C-alpha positions in Angstrom: -2.1 -9.3 -25.3 -2.1 -6.5 -22.7 -4.1 -7.3 -19.5 -6.9 -4.9 -18.9 -7.3 -3.7 -15.3 -10.7 -2.6 -13.9 -11.6 -0.4 -11.0 -13.1 -2.7 -8.4 -15.6 -0.3 -7.0 -16.8 0.8 -10.5 -17.1 -2.9 -11.4 -19.1 -3.6 -8.3 -21.4 -0.6 -9.1 -21.9 -1.9 -12.6 -22.9 -5.4 -11.4 -25.4 -3.8 -8.9 -27.3 -2.4 -11.9 -28.3 -6.0 -12.9 -30.9 -7.7 -10.7 -29.4 -11.2 -10.2 -32.7 -12.8 -9.2 -34.6 -11.3 -12.0 -32.0 -12.4 -14.5 -31.6 -15.9 -13.1 -35.4 -16.4 -13.0 -35.5 -16.2 -16.8 -33.8 -19.6 -16.9 -34.5 -21.3 -13.6 -37.6 -21.7 -11.4 -36.9 -19.9 -8.2 -39.3 -19.9 -5.2 -39.3 -17.9 -2.0 -37.4 -19.6 0.8 -37.3 -18.3 4.3 -37.6 -14.6 5.1 -35.2 -13.2 2.5 -34.1 -15.9 0.1 -35.1 -17.6 -3.1 -34.2 -21.2 -4.0 -34.2 -23.6 -6.9 -32.5 -26.9 -7.8 -28.9 -26.4 -8.7 -28.3 -27.4 -12.4 -24.6 -28.2 -11.8 -25.4 -31.5 -10.0 -28.2 -33.9 -8.9 -30.1 -31.8 -6.5 -33.1 -33.5 -4.9 -33.8 -30.6 -2.5 -33.4 -27.0 -3.8 -29.9 -26.0 -2.7 -29.2 -23.0 -4.9 -30.1 -19.7 -3.1 -30.2 -16.1 -4.1 -30.3 -13.3 -1.6 -31.8 -10.4 -3.6 -30.8 -7.7 -1.1 -27.2 -8.7 -1.7 -27.4 -9.8 -5.3 -25.5 -12.9 -4.2 -26.0 -16.6 -4.9 -24.8 -19.7 -3.0 -25.3 -23.4 -3.5 -25.3 -25.3 -0.2 -24.6 -28.6 -1.9 -21.7 -27.8 -4.3 -20.5 -24.6 -2.6 -20.4 -22.4 -5.6 -21.3 -18.7 -4.9 -20.8 -15.2 -6.0 -22.3 -12.3 -7.9 -23.7 -11.8 -11.4 -20.2 -12.2 -12.9 -19.7 -15.6 -11.1 -23.2 -16.6 -12.2 -22.5 -16.1 -15.9 -19.2 -17.9 -15.7 -20.7 -20.8 -13.7 -24.0 -21.3 -15.4 -23.5 -19.9 -18.9 -19.9 -21.0 -19.2 -18.7 -17.5 -20.2 -15.1 -16.3 -19.8 -14.5 -13.4 -17.5 -14.2 -10.9 -20.3 -17.3 -12.3 -22.0 -19.2 -12.0 -18.7 -18.1 -8.4 -18.2 -19.2 -7.6 -21.8 -22.6 -9.1 -21.2 -23.1 -7.2 -17.9 -22.0 -4.0 -19.7 -24.7 -4.5 -22.3 -27.4 -5.3 -19.6 -26.4 -2.4 -17.4 -25.7 0.2 -20.1 -22.3 1.0 -18.5 -19.4 1.0 -21.1 -16.5 -1.1 -20.0 -14.1 1.7 -21.0 -15.4 3.7 -18.0 -14.2 1.0 -15.7 -10.6 0.6 -17.0 -7.7 2.0 -15.0 -4.0 2.3 -16.0 -1.9 -0.7 -15.1 0.4 1.4 -12.9 -2.6 2.4 -10.8 -3.7 -1.2 -10.5 -0.2 -2.1 -9.4 -0.1 0.5 -6.7 -3.5 -0.4 -5.4 -2.4 -4.1 -5.1 0.7 -3.1 -3.2 -1.3 -0.8 -1.0 -3.8 -3.5 -0.2 -1.0 -5.9 0.7 0.7 -3.4 3.0 -2.6 -2.5 4.7 -3.5 -6.1 5.3 -0.1 -7.0 6.7 -0.3 -7.1 10.5 2.1 -4.9 12.5 4.9 -6.9 14.1 6.9 -6.1 17.2 10.5 -4.9 17.1 11.6 -8.5 17.5 10.6 -9.2 13.9 13.1 -11.3 12.0 13.5 -9.6 8.6 15.0 -10.8 5.5 18.4 -9.2 4.8 18.5 -8.2 1.2 21.7 -8.8 -0.9 24.1 -5.9 -1.0 23.5 -5.3 -4.7 19.7 -5.3 -4.4 19.5 -1.6 -5.3 21.1 -2.2 -8.7 17.8 -3.4 -10.0 16.8 0.3 -10.0 18.1 2.9 -12.4 21.2 4.8 -11.1 19.7 8.2 -11.8 19.1 11.3 -9.8 15.5 12.8 -9.8 15.6 16.2 -11.4 12.6 17.4 -9.3 14.6 16.9 -6.1 17.5 18.8 -7.5 15.1 21.7 -8.3 14.0 21.5 -4.6 17.5 22.2 -3.5 18.9 18.7 -2.7 22.4 18.2 -4.1 23.1 15.2 -6.4 26.1 14.1 -4.3 24.0 14.0 -1.2 21.3 11.9 -2.9 24.1 9.6 -4.0 25.3 9.3 -0.4 21.8 7.9 0.6 21.4 5.6 -2.4 18.7 7.5 -4.1 17.6 5.8 -7.4 14.7 5.6 -9.8 12.2 2.7 -10.2 11.2 3.3 -13.7 8.6 0.5 -13.7 6.5 2.1 -10.9 7.7 5.7 -11.5 9.0 6.1 -8.0 12.1 7.6 -6.4 13.5 4.8 -4.2 16.0 4.6 -1.4 17.4 1.8 0.8 16.5 1.1 4.4 19.1 -0.2 6.8 18.6 -1.7 10.2 20.7 -0.8 13.3 23.3 -3.3 12.3 23.7 -1.7 8.9 21.9 -4.5 7.0 19.8 -3.7 4.0 16.3 -4.7 5.0 14.0 -2.8 2.8 13.3 -0.3 0.1 10.9 2.6 0.2 9.6 4.6 -2.7 8.0 8.0 -3.3 5.7 8.4 -6.2 6.6 10.8 -9.0 3.0 11.2 -10.1 1.9 14.8 -9.2 -1.8 13.7 -9.3 -1.2 10.7 -7.0 -4.2 11.5 -4.8 -6.6 11.6 -7.7 -5.1 8.3 -8.9 -5.5 6.6 -5.5 -1.7 6.1 -5.3 0.1 6.2 -2.0 2.7 9.0 -1.7 5.3 6.8 0.1 5.3 3.0 -0.1 7.6 0.3 1.4 8.5 -2.3 -1.1 8.5 -5.1 1.5 7.1 -5.9 4.9 9.0 -4.2 7.7 6.7 -4.2 10.7 7.4 -1.6 13.3 10.1 1.0 12.5 12.8 0.0 15.0 15.5 1.9 13.2 16.2 5.3 11.7 16.9 6.3 8.1 20.2 8.0 8.1 21.7 6.2 11.1 24.1 4.1 8.9 25.5 7.2 7.2 25.4 9.8 10.0 26.0 7.9 13.3 29.6 9.1 13.6 28.6 12.7 12.8 25.9 12.6 15.5 28.2 11.2 18.2 31.0 13.7 17.3 28.6 16.7 17.5 26.8 15.2 20.5 23.6 16.4 18.8 20.9 14.8 16.5 18.2 16.4 14.4 15.1 14.2 14.0 13.1 14.7 10.8 9.9 13.0 9.6 11.4 11.9 6.2 14.6 11.4 4.3 13.9 14.3 2.0 14.1 17.0 4.8 17.3 15.5 6.1 19.0 15.6 2.8 17.9 19.1 2.2 19.4 20.4 5.5 22.6 18.4 4.9 23.2 20.8 2.0 23.3 23.6 4.6 25.9 21.7 6.6 23.8 19.7 9.0 25.0 16.1 8.6 23.9 14.9 12.0 20.3 14.0 11.2 18.0 11.0 11.3 14.5 10.4 9.9 11.8 8.4 11.6 9.8 7.9 8.4 6.7 8.3 10.5 5.0 11.3 12.1 6.2 10.4 15.6 9.2 8.9 17.4 7.9 5.5 18.4 9.0 3.5 21.5 11.7 1.5 19.7 13.2 4.6 18.2 13.1 6.4 21.6 15.2 3.5 23.0 17.7 4.0 20.2 18.1 7.7 20.9 18.6 7.0 24.6 21.3 4.5 23.8 23.1 7.0 21.6 23.5 9.2 24.7 23.8 12.5 22.9 23.3 15.7 24.8 20.9 17.5 22.4 18.0 16.1 20.5 16.1 18.4 18.1 12.7 17.3 16.7 12.1 19.1 13.5 8.9 17.7 12.0 6.8 19.1 9.1 4.4 21.9 9.8 1.4 19.7 9.2 2.3 17.4 12.2 0.1 18.4 15.2 2.2 20.1 17.9 0.7 17.8 20.5 2.4 14.8 18.8 5.8 16.5 18.9 5.2 17.4 22.6 4.4 13.7 23.4 7.6 12.6 21.6 9.9 15.1 23.4 8.2 14.6 26.8 9.4 11.0 26.9 13.0 12.0 26.1 12.9 14.8 28.7 12.4 12.3 31.4 15.8 10.8 30.7 17.6 14.0 30.1 
């Protein structure tokens, strides 16, 4: 049986259409308690003093004896012994909101879960100890070249050089991330959905927790070229770098962010190259670029 995924905000809005106190009072005898609550004896246990409270302004219940709490969904599951799908069906009938309106594609649910995990993960310092992935880790993704990037002018052999592959499950173009020692420490993916904004899907997404970016994409492949030419071109993302490599510029790095952070600045200084060119996308504010280059100028 295929699992159905629901939009959390839409689900919450549907629940808010059902007055929890009004519904619960049809079965249990609630009385005003305090300035904003209503209380009754909790039917789940022996309750000499009313312990089950409802806060009408929040449509939220809580029992101070047994600890059970939640919204109308939790109420139906706890006090009417309904399953989660049965509870949703009943709320749908009471609110007049069809459940079909709340469903979202599994792929969208997948991305939202990943995005939440990434957003909640605290930033770590550059001293973070990362897991080193096995050398064959990228083999789990399809060894295919994205046609849309070929159409944008990126040569297949260049994409092969940087390990571009396809994650068919999440419909993303993926590429490996290497630390300064050349260890595979992560994977990043770019969605292939054109309507990703409407779907609430992040454009780029790291597949694992990395913390602060204390490395450059492209360093593993281009370090020798950079040192030989005594020049490095800094791009925002791997895609720009691969595109200019087709024009003969194989001395590039990508920050994967819209600025050169402190750790990346230290790496550039240690490289000791004479010329550093920052070539960010046109949507990056000029002030950000000036801030990046000003730090480097102090050591030039």
